[in-house]
C-alpha positions as CSV (number, residue, x, y, z in Angstrom):
1,M,-46.0,-102.6,-125.3
2,I,-43.0,-101.3,-123.3
3,T,-42.4,-103.6,-120.2
4,G,-39.1,-102.3,-119.0
5,K,-37.7,-105.9,-119.1
6,N,-34.8,-107.5,-120.9
7,Y,-35.2,-110.0,-123.8
8,I,-33.0,-113.0,-123.1
9,G,-33.7,-114.7,-126.4
10,N,-37.4,-114.8,-126.7
11,K,-38.0,-114.6,-123.0
12,L,-38.8,-111.4,-121.0
13,S,-36.6,-111.2,-117.9
14,A,-36.2,-108.8,-115.0
15,L,-34.0,-110.3,-112.3
16,G,-32.2,-107.2,-111.3
17,T,-32.8,-104.6,-108.6
18,I,-31.2,-101.6,-110.4
19,S,-33.4,-99.6,-112.7
20,H,-33.5,-96.3,-114.6
21,K,-36.0,-94.1,-116.4
22,T,-35.6,-92.3,-119.7
23,I,-36.0,-88.5,-120.0
24,N,-38.3,-86.4,-122.1
25,P,-35.8,-83.7,-123.0
26,K,-38.3,-81.2,-124.2
27,L,-40.3,-81.3,-121.0
28,N,-37.1,-82.1,-118.9
29,I,-39.0,-84.8,-116.9
30,E,-38.6,-88.5,-116.5
31,N,-40.8,-90.8,-118.5
32,T,-42.8,-93.2,-116.4
33,T,-41.5,-96.7,-117.3
34,E,-38.7,-98.2,-115.1
35,F,-36.2,-100.3,-117.0
36,I,-34.6,-103.1,-115.1
37,E,-31.0,-103.3,-115.8
38,A,-29.5,-106.7,-116.7
39,T,-27.8,-108.9,-114.1
40,F,-24.7,-110.9,-114.7
41,E,-26.9,-114.0,-114.7
42,E,-29.0,-112.6,-117.5
43,I,-25.9,-111.6,-119.5
44,E,-24.5,-115.1,-119.1
45,E,-27.8,-116.6,-120.3
46,A,-28.0,-114.3,-123.3
47,A,-24.4,-115.1,-124.3
48,Q,-24.8,-118.8,-123.9
49,L,-28.1,-118.7,-125.9
50,A,-26.3,-116.7,-128.7
51,S,-23.5,-119.2,-128.8
52,E,-25.9,-122.2,-129.1
53,A,-28.0,-120.3,-131.7
54,F,-24.9,-119.6,-133.7
55,K,-24.4,-123.3,-134.4
56,V,-27.7,-123.3,-136.2
57,F,-27.9,-119.7,-137.5
58,R,-24.5,-119.8,-139.3
59,K,-25.8,-122.5,-141.6
60,V,-29.2,-120.9,-142.3
61,S,-29.5,-120.2,-146.0
62,G,-29.3,-116.7,-147.5
63,V,-32.9,-117.0,-148.6
64,Q,-34.0,-117.8,-145.0
65,K,-31.9,-114.9,-143.6
66,A,-33.5,-112.6,-146.1
67,A,-36.9,-113.6,-145.0
68,F,-35.9,-112.9,-141.4
69,L,-34.6,-109.5,-142.2
70,N,-37.7,-108.6,-144.2
71,A,-39.9,-109.8,-141.4
72,I,-38.1,-107.5,-139.0
73,A,-38.8,-104.6,-141.3
74,N,-42.5,-105.6,-141.4
75,E,-42.8,-106.0,-137.7
76,I,-41.3,-102.6,-137.1
77,L,-43.9,-101.0,-139.3
78,V,-46.6,-102.9,-137.4
79,L,-45.6,-101.0,-134.2
80,D,-46.7,-97.8,-136.1
81,Q,-47.5,-94.8,-133.9
82,E,-46.6,-96.5,-130.6
83,L,-43.0,-96.7,-131.8
84,I,-43.0,-93.1,-133.2
85,N,-44.4,-91.7,-130.0
86,A,-41.7,-93.5,-127.9
87,Y,-39.0,-92.2,-130.2
88,T,-40.1,-88.5,-130.0
89,T,-40.8,-88.7,-126.2
90,E,-37.3,-90.1,-125.4
91,S,-35.3,-88.1,-127.9
92,G,-36.9,-84.7,-128.2
93,L,-36.6,-85.1,-132.0
94,P,-39.7,-84.3,-134.2
95,E,-42.0,-86.8,-135.7
96,G,-40.8,-86.1,-139.2
97,R,-37.3,-87.1,-138.2
98,A,-38.6,-90.3,-136.5
99,L,-40.5,-91.3,-139.7
100,G,-37.5,-90.6,-141.9
101,E,-35.1,-92.5,-139.7
102,R,-37.6,-95.4,-139.5
103,G,-37.7,-95.4,-143.3
104,R,-33.9,-95.6,-143.5
105,T,-33.9,-98.4,-141.0
106,I,-36.4,-100.4,-143.0
107,M,-34.4,-99.7,-146.2
108,Q,-31.2,-101.0,-144.5
109,L,-32.9,-104.2,-143.5
110,K,-34.3,-104.8,-146.9
111,S,-30.9,-104.0,-148.6
112,F,-29.2,-106.7,-146.5
113,A,-32.0,-109.1,-147.3
114,D,-31.5,-108.5,-151.0
115,L,-27.7,-108.9,-150.6
116,V,-27.8,-112.3,-148.9
117,S,-30.7,-113.7,-151.0
118,N,-27.9,-115.2,-153.2
119,E,-24.3,-116.2,-152.5
120,D,-22.6,-113.6,-154.7
121,W,-21.7,-111.3,-151.8
122,K,-19.3,-113.9,-150.4
123,G,-16.9,-113.4,-153.3
124,N,-16.1,-117.1,-153.4
125,K,-12.8,-118.1,-155.1
126,F,-12.1,-121.3,-157.0
127,D,-8.8,-122.7,-158.1
128,A,-8.9,-126.1,-159.8
129,A,-6.5,-128.9,-159.0
130,I,-3.6,-129.4,-161.4
131,P,-2.3,-132.9,-160.3
132,D,0.3,-133.1,-163.0
133,R,1.8,-129.7,-162.5
134,Q,5.6,-129.6,-162.3
135,P,7.7,-129.5,-160.2
136,L,4.8,-129.9,-157.6
137,P,1.1,-130.7,-158.1
138,K,-1.5,-128.1,-157.3
139,D,-4.4,-129.0,-154.9
140,D,-8.0,-128.0,-155.4
141,L,-8.6,-124.8,-153.4
142,R,-11.8,-123.0,-152.7
143,K,-12.3,-119.9,-150.5
144,T,-15.4,-118.3,-149.0
145,V,-16.3,-116.4,-145.8
146,T,-17.7,-117.6,-142.6
147,P,-19.4,-115.6,-139.8
148,L,-17.4,-114.7,-136.7
149,G,-20.0,-115.6,-134.0
150,P,-22.2,-113.7,-131.5
151,V,-21.9,-109.9,-131.9
152,V,-22.6,-107.3,-129.3
153,V,-24.1,-104.1,-130.6
154,F,-24.2,-100.9,-128.6
155,G,-27.1,-98.6,-129.4
156,A,-26.3,-95.0,-130.4
157,S,-27.6,-92.0,-128.6
158,N,-28.2,-89.8,-131.7
159,F,-29.9,-92.4,-134.0
160,P,-32.5,-94.4,-131.9
161,F,-33.5,-96.4,-135.0
162,A,-30.8,-96.3,-137.8
163,F,-27.7,-96.9,-135.6
164,S,-29.4,-98.8,-132.7
165,T,-31.4,-101.9,-132.0
166,A,-32.3,-102.9,-135.6
167,G,-29.8,-100.5,-137.2
168,G,-26.9,-101.1,-139.6
169,D,-24.8,-103.0,-137.2
170,T,-27.5,-105.4,-136.2
171,A,-28.9,-105.8,-139.7
172,S,-25.4,-106.5,-141.2
173,A,-24.4,-108.9,-138.4
174,L,-27.7,-110.9,-138.8
175,A,-27.2,-110.9,-142.5
176,A,-23.7,-112.4,-142.1
177,G,-25.1,-115.2,-139.9
178,C,-24.1,-113.8,-136.5
179,P,-26.5,-113.8,-133.5
180,V,-26.8,-110.3,-132.0
181,I,-27.0,-109.1,-128.4
182,V,-28.0,-105.4,-128.2
183,K,-27.0,-103.3,-125.3
184,A,-29.8,-100.6,-125.4
185,H,-28.8,-97.0,-125.1
186,E,-30.2,-95.8,-121.8
187,M,-31.5,-92.5,-123.4
188,H,-34.0,-94.4,-125.5
189,S,-34.6,-97.7,-123.6
190,G,-38.3,-97.8,-124.5
191,T,-37.8,-97.2,-128.2
192,S,-35.2,-99.9,-128.1
193,E,-37.4,-102.4,-126.4
194,L,-40.2,-101.9,-128.8
195,V,-37.8,-102.5,-131.8
196,A,-36.4,-105.6,-129.9
197,S,-39.9,-107.0,-129.7
198,A,-40.3,-106.6,-133.4
199,I,-37.0,-108.6,-134.0
200,I,-38.1,-111.3,-131.6
201,K,-41.5,-111.7,-133.4
202,A,-39.8,-111.8,-136.7
203,A,-37.3,-114.5,-135.5
204,E,-40.2,-116.6,-134.2
205,K,-42.3,-116.2,-137.4
206,T,-39.4,-117.2,-139.6
207,G,-38.1,-120.1,-137.5
208,M,-34.8,-118.7,-136.4
209,P,-33.2,-120.3,-133.4
210,N,-33.9,-118.9,-129.9
211,G,-31.0,-116.7,-128.9
212,V,-30.4,-115.3,-132.4
213,F,-31.3,-112.0,-130.8
214,S,-31.3,-110.7,-127.2
215,H,-31.8,-107.2,-125.8
216,L,-30.3,-105.9,-122.5
217,S,-30.7,-102.7,-120.5
218,G,-28.0,-101.0,-118.4
219,R,-26.5,-97.6,-117.8
220,G,-22.8,-97.0,-117.5
221,P,-20.1,-99.5,-118.3
222,I,-21.1,-102.5,-116.1
223,V,-23.4,-104.3,-118.6
224,G,-21.4,-103.3,-121.6
225,S,-18.1,-104.4,-120.0
226,A,-19.5,-107.7,-119.1
227,L,-20.7,-108.3,-122.6
228,V,-17.4,-107.3,-124.3
229,N,-15.4,-109.5,-121.9
230,H,-17.7,-112.6,-122.3
231,S,-15.8,-115.4,-124.0
232,K,-18.8,-116.3,-126.2
233,V,-18.9,-112.8,-127.8
234,K,-16.7,-112.7,-131.0
235,A,-17.1,-109.0,-132.2
236,V,-18.5,-105.6,-131.2
237,G,-20.3,-102.8,-133.1
238,F,-20.4,-99.4,-131.5
239,T,-21.4,-95.8,-132.5
240,G,-20.7,-93.0,-130.0
241,S,-18.0,-91.0,-128.4
242,I,-14.2,-91.4,-128.7
243,N,-13.8,-92.1,-124.9
244,A,-16.5,-94.8,-124.8
245,G,-15.4,-96.4,-128.1
246,R,-11.7,-96.5,-127.1
247,A,-12.6,-98.0,-123.7
248,I,-14.5,-100.8,-125.4
249,F,-11.6,-101.3,-127.9
250,N,-9.1,-101.5,-125.0
251,L,-11.3,-104.1,-123.1
252,A,-11.7,-106.2,-126.2
253,S,-7.9,-106.2,-127.0
254,K,-7.0,-107.3,-123.4
255,R,-9.2,-110.4,-123.5
256,E,-7.5,-113.8,-123.5
257,E,-9.0,-114.1,-127.0
258,P,-8.9,-110.5,-128.4
259,I,-11.9,-109.7,-130.6
260,P,-12.5,-107.0,-133.2
261,V,-14.3,-103.8,-132.3
262,Y,-15.9,-101.8,-135.1
263,A,-16.3,-98.4,-133.5
264,E,-17.5,-95.3,-135.3
265,M,-16.5,-92.4,-133.1
266,G,-15.7,-88.7,-133.3
267,S,-15.3,-86.5,-136.3
268,I,-15.2,-82.7,-137.0
269,N,-15.5,-83.2,-140.8
270,P,-13.4,-80.5,-142.3
271,V,-14.9,-78.3,-145.1
272,I,-12.5,-76.5,-147.4
273,I,-14.0,-73.5,-149.2
274,T,-11.9,-71.7,-151.9
275,P,-11.7,-67.9,-152.0
276,L,-13.2,-68.0,-155.5
277,A,-16.2,-70.0,-154.3
278,I,-16.7,-67.4,-151.5
279,A,-16.4,-64.5,-154.0
280,N,-18.9,-66.1,-156.5
281,R,-21.5,-67.5,-154.2
282,G,-20.5,-66.8,-150.6
283,E,-24.1,-66.0,-149.5
284,A,-25.5,-69.2,-150.8
285,I,-22.7,-71.3,-149.2
286,A,-23.3,-69.5,-145.9
287,S,-27.1,-70.4,-146.1
288,T,-26.4,-74.0,-147.0
289,Y,-23.9,-74.5,-144.2
290,A,-25.9,-72.7,-141.6
291,G,-28.5,-75.3,-142.2
292,S,-26.1,-78.2,-142.2
293,I,-24.4,-77.0,-138.9
294,T,-27.8,-76.8,-137.1
295,V,-29.8,-79.6,-138.6
296,G,-30.8,-82.1,-135.9
297,T,-29.2,-79.6,-133.4
298,G,-25.9,-80.6,-134.8
299,Q,-26.2,-84.1,-133.3
300,F,-24.7,-85.9,-136.3
301,C,-21.3,-87.6,-136.6
302,T,-21.0,-85.9,-140.0
303,N,-21.7,-82.4,-138.7
304,P,-19.4,-79.8,-140.4
305,G,-17.5,-78.7,-137.2
306,L,-14.5,-77.3,-139.0
307,I,-14.5,-74.9,-142.0
308,I,-11.1,-73.9,-143.6
309,T,-10.5,-71.2,-146.1
310,T,-7.7,-69.1,-147.3
311,E,-7.8,-65.5,-146.0
312,N,-8.5,-62.6,-148.3
313,D,-10.5,-59.4,-148.4
314,K,-13.9,-61.3,-148.5
315,T,-13.1,-63.9,-145.7
316,E,-14.4,-61.9,-142.7
317,D,-17.6,-60.9,-144.5
318,F,-18.3,-64.5,-145.3
319,I,-17.6,-65.7,-141.7
320,Q,-19.9,-63.0,-140.3
321,D,-22.6,-63.9,-142.8
322,L,-22.3,-67.6,-141.9
323,A,-22.5,-66.7,-138.2
324,N,-25.5,-64.5,-138.6
325,K,-27.4,-67.1,-140.6
326,T,-26.5,-69.8,-138.2
327,V,-27.7,-68.0,-135.1
328,A,-30.8,-66.8,-136.9
329,I,-32.0,-70.4,-137.0
330,E,-34.4,-71.2,-134.1
331,P,-32.7,-73.1,-131.3
332,Q,-33.6,-76.8,-131.0
333,C,-33.7,-79.4,-128.2
334,M,-30.8,-81.7,-127.6
335,L,-31.3,-85.4,-127.0
336,H,-30.6,-85.4,-123.3
337,P,-29.4,-83.0,-120.5
338,N,-26.0,-84.8,-120.5
339,I,-25.5,-84.1,-124.2
340,K,-26.4,-80.5,-123.6
341,A,-23.9,-80.3,-120.8
342,G,-21.3,-81.9,-123.0
343,Y,-21.9,-79.4,-125.8
344,N,-21.7,-76.4,-123.5
345,K,-18.5,-77.7,-121.9
346,N,-16.7,-78.4,-125.2
347,E,-17.9,-75.2,-126.9
348,A,-16.6,-73.2,-124.0
349,S,-13.3,-75.1,-124.0
350,V,-12.7,-74.4,-127.7
351,T,-13.7,-70.7,-127.6
352,S,-11.6,-70.0,-124.5
353,Q,-8.4,-71.0,-126.3
354,E,-5.9,-68.3,-127.3
355,G,-6.8,-66.6,-130.6
356,V,-10.3,-68.1,-130.9
357,K,-13.0,-65.5,-131.4
358,T,-16.7,-66.2,-131.0
359,V,-18.2,-64.5,-134.1
360,A,-21.9,-65.0,-133.1
361,K,-23.8,-67.0,-130.6
362,I,-27.5,-67.2,-129.7
363,E,-28.0,-65.1,-126.6
364,G,-30.7,-65.1,-123.9
365,E,-32.6,-67.6,-122.0
366,L,-33.4,-70.9,-123.7
367,K,-36.0,-73.6,-123.1
368,N,-35.1,-76.8,-121.3
369,N,-32.3,-78.7,-123.0
370,F,-32.3,-76.2,-125.9
371,V,-28.8,-75.0,-126.8
372,A,-27.2,-71.9,-128.4
373,S,-25.7,-72.4,-131.8
374,A,-22.4,-70.6,-132.3
375,I,-19.7,-69.8,-134.9
376,A,-16.1,-69.1,-134.0
377,S,-13.0,-68.3,-135.9
378,V,-9.2,-68.6,-135.5
379,S,-6.1,-68.1,-137.6
380,G,-4.4,-71.0,-139.2
381,A,-1.2,-70.5,-137.1
382,N,-3.2,-70.6,-133.8
383,F,-5.1,-73.7,-135.0
384,L,-1.8,-75.5,-135.9
385,A,-0.2,-74.6,-132.6
386,N,-3.0,-75.8,-130.3
387,P,-4.5,-79.3,-130.6
388,K,-7.1,-78.4,-128.0
389,I,-8.9,-76.4,-130.7
390,H,-9.2,-79.6,-132.9
391,Q,-11.7,-81.3,-130.5
392,E,-15.2,-82.2,-131.6
393,V,-18.0,-80.0,-130.3
394,F,-21.1,-82.3,-130.6
395,G,-23.8,-79.9,-131.5
396,P,-24.6,-76.8,-133.6
397,F,-21.1,-75.3,-133.6
398,S,-18.5,-74.8,-136.2
399,L,-15.0,-73.3,-136.1
400,V,-13.7,-71.3,-139.2
401,V,-10.0,-71.5,-139.7
402,K,-8.3,-68.8,-141.7
403,S,-5.2,-70.1,-143.4
404,K,-2.7,-67.6,-144.7
405,D,-2.1,-69.5,-148.0
406,E,-2.7,-72.8,-149.6
407,D,0.4,-74.4,-148.1
408,Q,-0.8,-73.7,-144.6
409,L,-4.3,-74.9,-145.6
410,V,-2.8,-78.3,-146.6
411,A,-0.7,-78.3,-143.4
412,I,-3.9,-77.8,-141.4
413,I,-5.5,-80.8,-143.1
414,E,-2.5,-82.9,-142.5
415,A,-2.5,-82.0,-138.8
416,L,-6.0,-83.3,-138.3
417,E,-6.8,-86.6,-136.7
418,G,-8.7,-89.1,-138.8
419,Q,-12.2,-88.0,-140.0
420,L,-15.3,-89.5,-141.4
421,T,-15.7,-86.9,-144.1
422,G,-13.9,-84.0,-145.9
423,T,-15.6,-81.5,-148.2
424,I,-14.4,-79.3,-150.9
425,I,-16.4,-76.2,-152.0
426,A,-14.9,-74.9,-155.1
427,E,-15.5,-73.5,-158.6
428,K,-14.7,-75.1,-161.9
429,E,-11.7,-72.7,-162.3
430,D,-10.3,-74.1,-159.0
431,I,-10.1,-77.7,-160.1
432,E,-6.6,-77.7,-161.5
433,N,-5.2,-76.3,-158.2
434,L,-7.0,-78.8,-155.9
435,T,-4.7,-81.8,-156.3
436,D,-2.7,-81.2,-153.1
437,I,-5.9,-80.6,-151.1
438,V,-7.5,-83.8,-152.4
439,D,-4.4,-85.8,-151.6
440,A,-4.3,-84.4,-148.1
441,L,-7.9,-85.1,-147.5
442,T,-7.7,-88.6,-149.0
443,N,-5.1,-89.4,-146.3
444,R,-7.3,-88.2,-143.5
445,V,-10.9,-89.0,-144.3
446,G,-13.1,-91.9,-145.4
447,R,-15.5,-89.9,-147.8
448,I,-14.8,-86.8,-149.8
449,I,-17.6,-84.6,-150.9
450,F,-17.4,-82.0,-153.7
451,N,-19.7,-79.0,-153.6
452,G,-22.1,-80.6,-151.1
453,V,-22.6,-81.0,-147.4
454,P,-21.3,-83.9,-145.2
455,T,-24.6,-84.3,-143.3
456,G,-26.6,-87.1,-144.9
457,V,-25.2,-90.5,-145.4
458,E,-26.6,-92.4,-148.4
459,V,-27.2,-96.1,-147.8
460,C,-25.8,-97.7,-150.9
461,P,-23.0,-100.0,-152.0
462,S,-20.6,-97.1,-152.9
463,M,-20.9,-95.4,-149.5
464,H,-17.9,-95.6,-147.1
465,H,-18.8,-94.5,-143.5
466,G,-15.5,-94.8,-141.6
467,G,-12.1,-93.3,-141.6
468,P,-8.7,-93.2,-140.0
469,Y,-8.6,-93.3,-136.2
470,P,-10.4,-91.9,-134.2
471,A,-13.2,-91.5,-136.8
472,S,-13.4,-95.3,-136.6
473,S,-11.4,-98.1,-135.0
474,D,-10.7,-99.8,-138.4
475,S,-10.6,-97.6,-141.4
476,K,-10.9,-100.6,-143.8
477,F,-14.6,-101.1,-143.0
478,T,-17.8,-99.1,-143.4
479,S,-20.7,-99.0,-140.9
480,V,-23.2,-97.9,-143.6
481,G,-24.1,-99.7,-146.8
482,V,-24.1,-103.4,-147.7
483,D,-20.3,-103.7,-147.4
484,A,-20.8,-103.4,-143.6
485,I,-21.5,-107.1,-143.7
486,Y,-17.8,-107.8,-144.1
487,R,-17.0,-106.7,-140.6
488,W,-18.7,-109.9,-139.3
489,V,-17.1,-112.5,-141.5
490,R,-13.6,-114.0,-142.0
491,P,-12.2,-115.9,-144.9
492,V,-11.6,-119.6,-144.9
493,S,-10.1,-121.9,-147.5
494,Y,-10.9,-125.5,-148.2
495,Q,-8.1,-127.6,-149.7
496,S,-8.7,-130.9,-151.5
497,F,-12.0,-131.3,-149.8
498,P,-14.7,-133.9,-150.5
499,T,-17.6,-132.2,-152.2
500,E,-20.0,-133.6,-149.7
501,L,-18.3,-131.7,-146.8
502,L,-18.0,-128.3,-148.6
503,P,-20.3,-125.4,-147.8
504,E,-23.2,-125.3,-150.2
505,S,-21.9,-122.2,-152.0
506,L,-18.6,-124.0,-152.8
507,K,-20.0,-127.2,-154.2
508,N,-21.0,-126.2,-157.7
509,N,-17.8,-125.2,-159.3
């Protein structure tokens, strides 16, 4: 049941006087529950509880942590239709999307449970002592990883399950041995509270220490800033806009003890399409990309917001076909009136720049919080000359850039900020000429796709979901897949240590 209260460890709390309601974007009305925003007293209590829980939780065995993560997955499933209804009511997304995202969230939890059920993931290193080595003896050295401490996770607006309360950041931090404090996204506070209740039940059933998880509500930066600045917090996970992610990063870096912020932020995900691919299968590519641009109303961090090709006699026909197919797809609802307003503002900003032409845009009156998808185009020269055209338009929009030749195409890629993904659509005959493009993309993105679409992020060990700034705040780490756990641990070496004092995973070698 949704209460509108905060979870301070396993205790429901509502000390505050400030509240908010979520919005049903399809009906454009407020939902009924009032969510009481956390006070500084509650933030303090949650942080202190997390710090005390860490002393115990960091030493919990991998098998016990696996049982905890699996129990979370089971408790989420127990919520059944109540949770699905909250998701659709607060997001405007369809039930099928809710079920799919819930399935992904369950899979993530179980993947981390499998990972930590043994110690292999720690990558322990052993160097035996050589006491008679000349000119100096060598000590026994053993290296492992240890969890950082309490982690604050900010829920994402566009993934109420998979990148929020029990999403990848929370699952990986708990797997690492770090207590988690979730700051719920205000757009889906009810959904978030229900998932939080599942985590609390799982913690109690598996004997985890009180404070291993807390859940706080709060709009704007007040609650988030207080959490990031708290001395007991040792790391932050964030998925959202560049402005918010950078603000959190700046706060964390200015602390007396700076802490890492693993922020996954903006990306326009360039797609390079060769002229030969357009000539051979332009219509099929246009159909595929019209679907990719508009899926989920374009509200994905991997939405293909930039398409680059080399201009020839078929380029304009392809762009027009892509535009026609895109706007022929029925308009969809965005997550929130504020996200719709942001889309409209940014789309207007890009299309108002010199040389940018709107090729097609849905016209006419739309339902509440539904938006008009659009395709625009611009020359390579204009794109290179104007960084304002490079900005992300979060929604069903893509800009097609027409380069004059391959050299300019490579220059366009090199001029981009860091991106999550880059895609190459090409024919077999193109492969020998793609080396410069691949090299340029490798320097700017975290994942390169060949003859596919960037939307859709597989949860598996080989996935890297991150990239050079501003795609993420630290390009060395992924926020998807089991390697996400390495954000929340640090290496530590033990030199000439008595066996009895070593961590369990270092004793048997």
